[in-house]
C-alpha positions in Angstrom: -132.5 72.0 -26.8 -131.5 73.9 -29.8 -129.5 71.0 -31.4 -132.7 68.8 -31.3 -134.7 71.5 -33.1 -131.9 72.0 -35.5 -132.1 68.3 -36.5 -135.8 68.3 -36.9 -136.2 71.5 -38.6 -133.7 70.5 -41.2 -136.0 67.6 -42.2 -139.3 69.6 -41.7 -140.2 67.3 -38.9 -140.6 69.8 -36.0 -144.3 69.9 -36.2 -144.9 66.3 -36.4 -142.7 65.6 -33.3 -144.1 68.6 -31.3 -145.9 66.1 -29.0 -142.6 64.2 -28.1 -141.2 64.8 -24.6 -137.8 65.0 -26.1 -138.6 68.0 -28.5 -128.5 64.1 -38.1 -122.0 60.8 -39.5 -120.7 59.3 -42.0 -117.2 58.0 -42.3 -115.5 57.1 -45.6 -113.1 54.3 -45.6 -109.8 54.0 -47.5 -109.4 51.9 -50.5 -113.2 51.7 -51.2 -115.1 51.9 -54.5 -118.1 54.3 -54.9 -121.3 52.4 -54.0 -124.7 53.5 -53.6 -125.9 56.7 -51.7 -128.4 56.2 -48.8 -130.6 59.2 -47.7 -133.5 59.6 -45.5 -136.5 61.0 -47.4 -139.5 62.8 -45.7 -142.8 62.3 -47.5 -146.4 61.7 -46.6 -145.9 62.7 -42.9 -143.1 60.2 -42.4 -139.5 59.6 -43.4 -137.9 56.5 -44.7 -134.5 55.4 -46.1 -133.9 55.1 -49.8 -130.7 54.5 -51.9 -129.8 55.5 -55.4 -126.6 55.3 -57.5 -124.1 58.0 -57.6 -125.6 59.5 -60.7 -129.0 59.6 -59.0 -130.7 56.8 -60.9 -132.0 53.4 -59.7 -133.8 54.8 -56.5 -134.9 52.1 -54.2 -136.9 52.4 -50.9 -135.4 50.3 -48.0 -137.7 51.2 -45.1 -141.5 51.7 -44.9 -144.4 52.8 -43.1 -145.1 55.7 -40.6 -142.7 57.2 -38.1 -139.1 58.5 -39.1 -136.1 56.6 -40.4 -133.2 59.0 -41.1 -129.4 59.7 -40.9 -128.0 56.4 -42.5 -124.4 55.4 -42.4 -122.7 52.3 -43.9 -120.6 49.8 -42.4 -117.0 49.7 -43.7 -117.8 46.5 -46.0 -121.0 48.2 -47.3 -123.2 45.3 -45.9 -125.0 47.1 -43.1 -126.6 50.5 -42.6 -126.9 52.0 -39.3 -129.6 54.8 -39.0 -131.8 56.6 -36.6 -135.5 56.1 -36.1 -138.4 56.9 -33.9 -139.1 54.3 -31.1 -142.0 55.5 -29.0 -141.1 58.8 -27.6 -137.3 58.5 -28.5 -135.0 58.4 -31.3 -132.8 55.2 -31.3 -130.1 53.7 -33.5 -131.1 50.9 -35.6 -129.3 48.6 -38.1 -130.4 46.6 -41.1 -128.7 44.9 -44.1 -127.9 47.0 -47.1 -130.8 45.9 -48.9 -133.3 46.8 -46.0 -133.8 43.6 -44.5 -133.2 42.3 -40.8 -134.0 45.7 -39.4 -133.5 45.8 -35.6 -133.2 48.4 -32.8 -129.7 48.7 -31.5 -130.0 51.2 -28.7 -132.6 51.4 -25.9 -131.8 54.8 -24.4 -135.1 56.5 -24.3 -133.4 59.7 -25.4 -132.4 61.1 -28.6 -129.8 59.0 -30.6 -128.8 60.1 -34.2 -126.1 60.3 -36.7 -124.4 56.9 -36.1 -121.1 56.1 -37.6 -119.2 52.9 -37.7 -115.7 52.5 -36.6 -113.4 51.5 -39.2 -113.0 47.9 -37.8 -116.8 47.8 -37.4 -116.8 47.0 -33.8 -118.4 50.2 -32.4 -120.9 52.9 -33.5 -120.4 56.4 -32.4 -123.5 58.8 -32.4 -124.7 61.9 -30.8 -127.7 62.4 -28.6 -128.9 62.3 -25.0 -129.5 59.5 -22.6 -132.8 59.3 -20.7 -133.6 62.9 -19.5 -130.2 64.2 -19.8 -130.6 67.7 -21.3 -127.2 67.9 -23.1 -126.3 66.1 -26.3 -123.1 64.1 -26.0 -120.9 61.7 -28.2 -121.5 58.1 -27.2 -120.2 54.8 -28.4 -121.9 51.4 -28.2 -121.0 47.8 -29.5 -122.1 47.7 -33.1 -123.3 44.0 -32.6 -125.2 44.2 -29.2 -125.8 47.9 -28.5 -124.2 47.4 -25.2 -121.1 48.8 -23.5 -122.7 52.4 -23.8 -119.8 54.9 -23.1 -120.0 58.8 -23.2 -116.8 60.3 -24.9 -117.7 63.9 -24.2 -118.9 66.1 -21.4 -120.9 69.4 -21.3 -120.2 70.0 -17.5 -117.8 72.9 -18.2 -120.1 74.7 -20.6 -123.5 76.5 -20.7 -126.8 74.6 -20.0 -127.5 74.5 -23.7 -124.2 72.8 -24.6 -124.0 70.0 -27.1 -121.8 67.7 -28.9 -123.1 66.0 -32.1 -122.4 64.3 -35.6 -119.4 62.2 -34.7 -117.4 60.8 -37.3 -114.3 58.3 -37.1 -111.1 59.2 -38.9 -110.2 56.5 -41.5 -107.5 55.0 -39.1 -109.8 54.8 -36.1 -107.6 57.0 -33.9 -109.7 60.1 -34.0 -113.3 61.3 -34.0 -114.3 64.7 -35.6 -117.7 66.3 -34.2 -119.5 69.4 -33.8 -119.6 71.2 -30.4 -121.4 74.4 -29.0 -120.6 76.0 -25.9 -124.3 76.9 -25.2 -127.6 77.4 -27.0 -131.0 78.7 -26.4 -134.1 79.9 -28.3 -132.0 82.8 -29.5 -129.4 80.8 -31.2 -126.2 78.8 -30.6 -123.0 79.8 -29.1 -119.7 79.1 -30.7 -120.7 75.9 -32.6 -117.4 74.7 -34.2 -115.7 71.5 -35.7 -113.7 69.7 -32.9 -111.6 66.6 -33.0 -110.7 64.2 -30.1 -108.9 60.9 -29.7 -111.1 57.8 -30.1 -111.4 57.4 -26.3 -112.7 60.9 -25.7 -109.2 62.4 -24.7 -107.6 65.6 -26.0 -110.7 67.2 -27.5 -110.1 70.6 -29.1 -111.6 72.8 -31.7 -110.3 72.9 -35.2 -112.5 75.9 -36.4 -113.3 79.2 -35.1 -115.3 82.3 -36.0 -118.8 83.4 -35.7 -120.3 81.3 -38.4 -121.9 78.0 -36.8 -120.6 74.8 -38.3 -123.4 72.1 -38.3 -124.4 69.0 -40.4 -121.8 67.5 -40.9 -118.0 67.1 -40.8 -116.5 64.2 -42.8 -112.9 62.9 -43.5 -111.4 62.5 -46.6 -110.6 58.7 -47.3 -106.8 59.3 -46.6 -107.4 61.1 -43.4 -105.7 64.3 -44.6 -108.8 66.6 -44.9 -112.3 67.3 -43.3 -115.2 68.7 -45.1 -117.8 70.7 -43.3 -120.8 73.0 -43.3 -120.6 76.6 -42.0 -123.3 79.1 -41.9 -126.8 79.5 -40.1 -130.3 79.4 -41.3 -130.6 79.2 -45.1 -127.1 80.4 -45.6 -124.7 77.6 -45.2 -121.8 76.8 -47.4 -119.3 73.9 -47.8 -115.7 74.3 -46.6 -112.9 72.0 -46.2 -109.7 72.0 -44.3 -106.4 69.9 -43.3 -107.1 67.6 -40.6 -105.2 69.9 -38.1 -107.6 72.7 -39.0 -105.3 74.7 -41.4 -105.9 75.9 -44.9 -109.7 76.4 -44.5 -111.3 77.3 -47.8 -114.9 77.2 -49.2 -116.0 74.7 -52.0 -119.6 75.5 -52.4 -122.6 77.6 -51.5 -123.1 80.8 -49.7 -120.1 83.1 -49.3 -119.8 84.1 -45.6 -121.1 86.4 -44.2 -124.3 85.7 -46.3 -127.7 87.1 -46.1 -130.4 84.6 -45.0 -131.4 83.1 -47.3 -128.7 83.6 -49.8 -129.4 83.6 -53.6 -127.8 80.3 -54.4 -129.6 78.3 -51.8 -128.2 76.9 -48.5 -125.6 73.9 -49.0 -124.8 71.4 -46.3 -124.6 67.6 -45.6 -121.1 67.0 -47.3 -119.9 63.6 -47.4 -116.8 62.2 -49.2 -116.9 59.5 -51.7 -114.8 56.4 -50.9 -112.4 57.0 -53.8 -111.8 60.5 -52.5 -112.6 62.2 -56.0 -116.1 63.4 -55.2 -118.3 65.0 -52.5 -122.1 64.5 -52.3 -124.1 67.3 -50.6 -127.5 68.9 -50.3 -128.6 72.2 -51.7 -131.7 73.6 -49.8 -134.0 75.8 -51.9 -136.8 76.2 -49.3 -135.4 79.5 -48.1 -135.8 80.8 -51.7 -139.7 79.6 -51.6 -138.8 76.6 -53.8 -140.0 73.4 -52.0 -137.0 71.2 -53.0 -133.7 70.0 -51.6 -131.7 68.5 -54.4 -128.9 66.2 -53.9 -125.5 67.4 -55.5 -122.3 65.9 -56.4 -119.1 67.9 -57.0 -115.5 67.1 -57.5 -113.3 67.2 -54.3 -111.9 70.6 -55.4 -115.6 72.1 -55.7 -115.7 71.9 -59.4 -118.2 70.2 -61.5 -121.2 70.8 -59.2 -124.3 69.1 -60.6 -127.6 67.9 -59.4 -128.4 64.2 -59.5 -131.9 64.0 -58.2 -134.6 65.3 -60.5 -138.0 65.3 -58.9 -138.4 67.6 -55.7 -137.7 65.8 -52.5 -136.8 66.5 -48.9 -133.8 64.2 -48.1 -131.4 64.3 -45.0 -127.6 64.0 -44.9 -126.4 61.4 -47.5 -124.2 58.4 -46.9 -121.8 56.8 -49.4 -121.6 52.9 -49.6 -117.7 52.2 -49.2 -118.0 49.1 -51.3 -120.4 48.5 -54.2 -122.4 45.6 -52.6 -125.5 44.5 -54.5 -128.7 45.2 -52.7 -130.4 42.1 -54.1 
């Protein structure tokens, strides 16, 4: 399935996970303050969750050991992190306290569960993935406390065999979920991968974007719910775009101007996440396509101005999450 490969390749994990049978979300809540940033970082054949201050200082490692812990997402009160991690031959959703303690596996689907996102009332977690041997990626919700009450919100039944739905994110009012949908995919690429939106119960799903450029990791709502930021482009030529919540007024903020060569000269930009106060957007700039082994974390103003790097040493992080409230990790 192309979507699984896209997730693994984006973190350089494809070779490490080639033996698996099953060959990342990120809501920002209104009224918050800009807390820490959480990221999954690949190093030494594994991946673990780290956090840092919004200026890149004070990096702290929350998870340790082998295997892969990725795609973190904070709860609305900033005190819990949901994330995806390998469990046997599967990726499952896990949770832990904001300081890395009380780690526990939430889902036991035996499939591929990634990019968890808390509902604004913290009662549910939405995520993208597969259940058991299901070949298609769908959007699911589970009880955020028990992992029970699994419910599929999307269906690929009317689309191609490589269809997938992924990277869900709740609107700040809890009424909508934005996500990425592709009509089909195979080894040659993806067909019509766009940003979609649906009601929180899965009804009235429809696309917000169109055009040939695929839209991937990840859409995110502004804290006031008026806009959605997303990545657009393929390979090493992605850029960051923003639109009104109804899909209108689409315009680019950062990265490669489409259509772009692969790789483009500025490095691919993706993984945008809005700051809780609505003034900033954090994102990744991937320089690997230019032969530079680095994927720095950047922050910019919400209008695309003031882009600056906040990590110094070369690292390989995944999509960042922004803590909605500045809760101490001590």
